[in-house]
Steps between C-alpha positions, in 0.01 A plus 500: 500500500280309259140578411357239737685647801380851410142380478526332840616826659199688360248255644417510870497136598268395780463148632181398685394181664229324297273494806491880516241510224448390145336821388170341402231763458744790542690711252766229482249259351527506121139386462378805693674728254330342201180651363267379225535696179256787470260554213670564169291760318564487128441776250335438164842516337643244744211263429541542124874430517454191719233360270691577181832353613399173670317219323411325828328820616304503175390141562383583853296793369368356173436128555219530762328764285523271198374201702199698627384581146642214291200264523253792524142419603159378386189718524204285596160646423142387454525662156788310337507721190531817708780344703694408185444848355637664816808275496552592135469868591760460776732343244446798268590735786812289570389476862722201575818691413379810686437305821838330473680833466298650785614219731861539382487871583345421839782261590770729365375844611240420766203624296359387166227678306278449197339808352144446377443679170123533463246679284227661712159644432600804708801732461814341639640652819798296620478643851138385536385150588433266208135393515444154353159592360658775284743265320440439130816314404841400637763606249836397651690374805845643574724362777748733675693528825512749786777690319220684316324587828613820669289474815221303666213717625349331805171575674595648839144573615450279804121536465504363145424132424810500275733637767861395435432383144661641187244694297707658224844483347710778357628357172798613292389518134802575287618398158850380590777506757614834364241673716321668210137545598247447223210750503199367693725229649643674805487345848140394556280388787332169416234325706573154640206346311674560167779259592550142600748530787709202617675547836580215742792624714435830672645587837292688751497878445650452152303599193701309244557127494841356582718365223582132538866585441529695826471200738700292250781753466745332741460153355526638145827662602625170646394316183686751286807467724489120473483525121803730495691275741430187296613686189828592666555142614430366152735755346787380720373143538819343363851639483848358436793500741855500364783407736869555425805565717611765251200726568650641821801638313292686242452875511150650530490591132616154392253329734216714366598423140530128577152500656348673197666260255402187690147627554469545124664168411320280752157665508348200320587133520830558322820297513743613773871427456682542833821378662537222758515738795193695384134422569177616335162398642140615493319615814126557547296711740321308773120526480417299811186640665409728209188300416369533856552876494324540165215273615454724803472806274246327274296373794492845655396677181235232432355548848509879476334502157253221595593314185666157459854501371397303193244767408747786553749320277241477223342155516242443229175660607207283601690171524523282810770233503493246781423606855568872454281610786682833528393578142144387577491731800632783282218448250252486790630839611464634146141370493432684827636822347269449204194459721577771755671769292440460127143368503341820645672711232389264224147501640487880489618503138238241398228698679598808301479303174154375595383853585634651175242561226721432199666187638380142422146439622423868549435644845450216749471528877778273635290420806224357281725219373661196657867525408828388649871545432672161514878496461645220292736252670857619531644153459374163382584131523512250216178346363546162670550646846207736445275206407607307810430802721156546345424130551602513867293814548196336342543188716524718811183686402321168445595387852366827642170456315456132597568568868276804509775751569397711199218488251551473126388861456753621758782312331393637160498855635837456673675348198343681207331807649218692340658498155485125441766254390842647421829358385687619805525323832418720793792452738641703783738428783855512622795267449363249753187454288705450185726249673204302634335507157816377328535223758142386440555492124820299543338252739204457265730420210699260717184312605390469137844371400502239779151378403604468136814307592297268725276403211788435261613149402840390640638509148437874497735542794763299316461730204525805725 
């Protein structure tokens, strides 16, 4: 009895008519048995290992943080000198690098922090709230992750206006990973006001933010598997086949020795000397459909990370080539993150500098000044296209003024605001706006070209 007959005896065969039932919706249905993967909770060590071992993961974490802070911002004020002094002070504090690292920690760990090192007129008590009117000077800004935070202390008093909000953090203050505690640097309660806290992904009833790598874990695993699979295919992409009628009569030892010798002799494009009845040819592994599979992986990881594939792969920052509307939408999303998430933290830091006695300008009430944080453009077009866009915008404004849609003062306020003429063009919109704008520029150039050709002498056309 062979193996197939033995297997048939062990299986109870049952034959049903197809009309009896197809099993849809029952336990026979394979789709019913499938379940979406549950949440993959990662430890700090898991996150560190994933980040350290995969360059694509590093790009997903680092590139948006770099894009948010690369162009930085302009501080518009009625007092231009004070605005320039504050920007210079932020440069001295290395605020740009601190905010970039804080956003990197937020994407990697779920929470990013910046500690505010200040000199106060009153004795410093880290557990007490930092009053802005007591600040004399801001000494340093240090970015760190939630790995330094032991616990989040939340207000559980339902009759408090700050119910459900984090009031203090228990911070680990140690000299190194050895666990040696420096005197006066044991675990400490620190008030929320002494930090800038960046947290954008927090599930309900969770205190800590969620690492971006948790929802991306499955696709990162698939990406790593695809890399390994492609490596295996490339390793065995080509191989040689040797045919001879004498191989069947060889012993195992002789066949093994022959294989080793021929593998050594014909590993490169060497000369093969064989008999008439022998054959030596090169075979290659079929890669049909591999591109579609890899494209699926890249499309999935781009959608999960909310980043275009070109950006994940490291396209030059701030450049737009052709109709890359996916990249434009990505930069629009980065601009939204700047306005909604980074701008309030920057505003608080600038308010503290204005309140400080020993900072530029002395103590100034921030509410007594007209000031605004304006982020610089994340990407730009060439000078010619920019001039055409400005010209079309000016012509459109002129039509509005002539037809009474807007007054000149309204157009001036809309285009240049309260701070007067600037070098930047105030633009906002989605990909549809950009496409319409590009079409208008192209049509305008085409009309000008046709008018110029119409005025030309016939000899010009002969020359052309």
